[in-house]
N, C-alpha and C positions, 0 to 999 in steps of 0.2 A: 548653174551652168555657165554664167559669165565668169564666176570665179575660177572654174576649172579651165576654161579657155585661156584666161590670162595666165594662170599658173603654168599651163602647157607651153605657152609662148615664152615665158620666162625660162623654163627648163630647156626649151629648144635652143634659145640663145646662148645659154650657158654651155650646152653641149657643143654648139658650133664653135664657140670661143675656145673651148678645151681642145677641140679637134685642131684648130689653127695653132694653138700654142704647142700642141704635141708635134705638128709637122714642122714648125719653125724650129723646135728643139732638135728634132731629127736632122734637120738641114744644118743647124749650127754644129751638131756632132759630126756630121760628114765632112764639113768644112775644116773642123778643128783637128781631125784625126791626122791628116798628113802634115800638119804644121810642125809637129816635133821633129819629123824627118828632115823637113827643109831647114828647120832651126838648127837641127844637128848638122845637116850638111853645110849650112852657112857657117855655123860655129866651127865646124871642121876646117871649112875652107879658110875661115878667119884664123883659126888656130894655126892652119898650114902656113897662111900667109904671115902670120905673126910669130910663128913658132920660133923660139930662140934657137940658137945654135946648138948642135949636139954636144958641144963641149960644156952645156950648163950643168952645174952640180946637182946633186940629189936634194939639197935643201931647197933649191929653187923649185924643183918639181913638187915637192911636198907642199910648199906654200901656194903653188898654183892649184894643186888638187883641193886643198882646204878652201880656197877662194871659190872654186867651182861648187864644192859642197854647200857652202853658205848661199851662194846664188840659188842652187836648186832648192834649198829649204825655204828660201824666201818665196820662190815661185809656188811651191806647194802650199804654203801658208796663205799666200794671196788667193789661190784657187779655192781653198777651203772657206776663206771669209766670203768671196763672191757666191759660192754655193749656198752658204748660210743666209746671205742677204737675199738671194733668189727665193729660197724656201719661205722666208718671212714675207717677201712681197707676194708670193703666190697664195699663202694663206689669207693675207689680207685682202687680195683680189677675190678669193672665194667667199669670204665672209661678206664683203661689200656687195657681191652679185646676189648672194642669197637674200641680204637685207633689202636690196633694191627690189628683188622680186616680190618679197612679201609686202613691201610698202606699195609697190604698183597694184598688186591684187587687192589690198584693202582700199586703195584710192579708186580702183575700178568699181568697187561695190558701192562706195558712197557717191561716186560721180557718174553721170550717165553718158558723158562724152568719151566713149571707148576709143574712137580713132585718134584723138589727141593724145590719150594716155599711151596708146600703142606706138605712136610715133616718137614721143619723148622717150619711152623705154628703148626703142630701137636706137635712137641717137646716143643715149647713154651707154648702151651696150657697145655701139661702134666705138665711142670714145675710150671705153675700157679696153676693148680689143686693141685699139691703136696704142694706148699706153702700155699695154702688155706686150705689144710687138716692139715698141720702142725700147722697153725694158730688155726684151730679148736680144734686140740688135746691139745694146750696149754690152752684151755678154758674148759677142761673136768671138772674142779673143780667148774665151774660157777653153780649157782643155778637156779631155775625156771624162773627168770627174764631174765637171759641171753638166755635162750631157746626160750622164747616168742619174744625176740627182734631179734634174728637170723632168726626165722620163718617170722617176718614181713619184714625183709630185703630180704629174699629169695622171698616172694611174690612180693615185689617191683621190684626186678630184673626180675622176670618172667613177670610181667606186662610190663616193658620197652622191654624186648625181644619180646613179642607178638606185641607191637606197632611197633617195627622196622621190624618185619616180616610182618605186615600189610602194612607198607609203602613201603617195597620192593615189595611186591605182587601188590600193586596199581601201582607203577612205572612200573612194568613189564607188567601189564595189559594196561596201557596207551601207552607204547612203541608198544605192539602188535596191539592195535587199530590203532595207527598212521601207522604202517606198512600195516595193512589191508586196511586202507583208501588210502594209496599210491598205493597199488597193484590195488584196484578197480579203482582209477583214471587213472592209466596206462592201464588197460584193456579197460576203456571207450574211452581213447585217441586212442588206437589201433583200436577199433571198429569204431570210427568216421573216422579215416584215411582210414580204409578199405572201409567204405561206400562211402566216396569221391572219392576214386580211382575207385570203381565200377561204380559210377555215371558218372565220367569222361570217363570211358571206354565205357560205354553205350552211352553217348552223341557223343563220337567219332565215334562209329559204326553207329549211326543213321545219323550223317553228311556225313560219307562216302557212306552209302546206298543212302541217298538223292542226293548226287553228282552223283552217278552212275545212278540213275533213271533219273535224268535231262539230263545226257549225252546220255542215251539210247532214251529219248524222242526226243532230238535234232537230233540225228542220224536218227530216224524214220521219223521225219518231213522233214529232208533234202532229205532222199530217196523218200518219197512221193511226194515232190515237183518236184524232178527230174523225176519221173515216169510221173507226170502230164505234165511236159514240153515236155517229149519225146512223149506223147500221143497227145498233142496238136500240136506238130510239125508234127506228122503223119497225123492229121486230118485238116491241114490247107487248105483253100480254094484253087482251082486251080489257076495258074498264068494268064490263059486265059480262056475265056468262053468256056464251053463244052457243047455238046448235050448229053441227056440221054433219052433212050427209056423206058418208064414205063413198069414195069413187074408186075406179079401177087404179090399182098400183099404190093406194094409200096404205099406210102403216102408222102405228103409234110413234115410231121414232121420227118418221118424215113429218107428221103433223106436230110433233113437239118442237122440231127444228123450225117449222113454218111459223108457228105462233109463239115461239121463244118461251116455251113452257117445259119444265122437267118431265121426263117420260113417267117417272114415278107419280108426280102430281096428276098428269093427264089420265093415267090408268086408275089412280085412286079416286078421281072425280067420277069415273064411269064404272067403278066397282069391278075391276077386272085386273089381271095380272099384267105386268109390262111385256111379257112374252106372248100375249094373247093375239091370235091372228084376227083381223077385221073382216067382216063380211060386206059385200057390195050392197049399198043402199042403207047400211046401218047408220044410225043416228048416234053421234057423240056429242058430249057437252065439252065445250072448251072453257076451262075455268078462267075466272077473272084474276086480276093482279092480286087482290086481297085474298081470294080462295087459294091461289098459289102460295101466297106467304103463310096462310093458316095451314095449308097441307104440308108445307116444308116444316113449319114448327111442330106439327103433330108427328111428321116422320122423324124429326130430330129427337123428340121426346120418346117415340117408340125405339129409335135406335139406342138412346140412352138407357132405357128400360132393359132392352135386350142385352146391352153391355153389362148392366148391373146384374141381370140374372146369369149371364155367363161367368162373370166373376164370382158370384155367389156359388155356382155349380162348381167351379174350379176350386173354391175354397173347401166345399163339402168333400169333392174328390180328393184334395190334398189331405183333408182331416181324416177321411176314410182310409186313404192310403198309409197315413202315419199310424191310425189304429190298427191297420192290418199288419204293418211292420212290427209294431209293438206286440201284437198277438203271436206273431211268428217267432219273435225273440222270446216271448214267454213260454211258447211251446218248446222251443229248443232247449231253454233253460230247464223246463220241467222234465223233458226226456233225459237231459243230463243228470238231473237229480235222481230220476228213477234208476239210471244205470249205477249211480254211486251208492244208493241205499239198497239196490237189489230188491225193489218192491215186488210183491207177488200178486198175481191177479191181472186180468185183462179187462179193460173197460172200453165201451164204445159211445159214441155221440149220436143220439137219435135226432134227426133232422126233420122228419115228417112222418105222418101216419096216413097212408093212402087208403082210398076206398077199395081199390082192386089192384091187381098185379100190374096192369097196363099203366095206370097212373103212377105206380111206384117205379116201374122201369123208366118212365119219362123223367121223374125227378132224379133217379140214379144217373142217368146220362148227363143231366145238367151238372151234378156235382162232379162226376167224372171229368167233364170238360174243363171244370175249374181246377183239376189237379188232385182230387181227393180219391181216397180208396173207399168205395161204397159197396155195401151189400144190402139185400132185402130179406126180411124175415116176416113170414105171415103169422097173424095172431087172430084171436076170436074177434078183436075189435077192428082189424084191418091189417094192411101190410106195412110193416116198419121199414123205414129207409134209415140205415145206420152207417155212420162214417167211422172207420177205425179198422182194426182195434188199436188201442194204445195201452202200453204196459204201465200200470199204476194210474190211480185215480187223479193224481196231480197233473199228469200229462194230458189225461182225458179232459180236465177242466180247462187246460190251456188250449186244447184243440176246439173245444166248445166256444171259448172267447174268440178265437180266430175265425171260426165260421160265421159267428153272429156279427163280426165286423167286416166280412168280405162282401164287397159290393157285387161281385159276379154271380154269387148264389142268392143274394137279397132275402136273407132269412134272419129272424131274431128268436126263433123258438126252439133252438137246439138245447138239448139237455143230456146229461151223462147218465148211463146206465150200465150195469155190470154185464160184461160180455160172457156169454155161456159157452 
């Protein structure tokens, strides 16, 4: 900021000096414009006063005209020389002013005494202005050409000063933009750091809350487990069998919960079903812990035996079903074979020989319910129950195998006979 202030001060002084120079040049131009007229008047008057007599010859007039042309050419050359000298002095003054401004700015940066630098710069500028004014006063006798040249030099100086001012303003604006970008970047970094700190604090708070919740759950679980253990210890079965007299509202389920005994074990210890209703005043035996364990082992063994029996029955049923399917397939194959060979004769399968017609009808209903076509035939030894007929003996034999393997009719005594 100190450098900018010093530079602005130097630029202001240069602009002021330029304005003064421009004003002085204008004044000189105004003063010098009527000079030729007066000179011409004076020259005319002089010429009039010194005009030779009219009787002068032509040669004399030519000589006088040539002399005047030489004088005019000399004056023009002198004016051009003075204008060139003024331009050189003006450029030197501009260069000296710019060099002094830069030197003063650098000196102001390295030296903290701003007031002394300012005063010395002002004095130097004043001297430069005075010297420039003295130079301009020495050129008061210049004609209109000098005035135009000085005006062009002033315009050139003014343009240079404007360009320098624009450059300084651009540098200042660039520096300000850079500082603004740095401030924005610092603000963004501070914002990100704040957000990260807030996120970290929130995560830490959540972690701590989760740890406290887990600790509370574990404590509650331990307390609940301890309460359950204490309750179970209170409700353990008695160490020895005890008798209990049934009261109003008692039941096997209620007593089992009261003494922490399985309902099945309590019912088994009293030789009754778990769904049996109790009678008022009835005496029950509450089994001991060892009896409960023994009863549980017996119940597990019984359940295991029942499971084995169930699996055995399922295996037998599966085997019987497979045998039935095989017999059915054989029957279909036999019937197909009969169709292909066109065998003659009809055969039936006798499945029973009943003592009377009623027994035979009962057996016939049983086979009819299983899906067989059944007929009865009375004989001297009883009433036959016959399934069929089948065309061909091969088909009849296959039907016999199917009947003997069918669990629905539960018979193994079927045999083939000729159908009448």
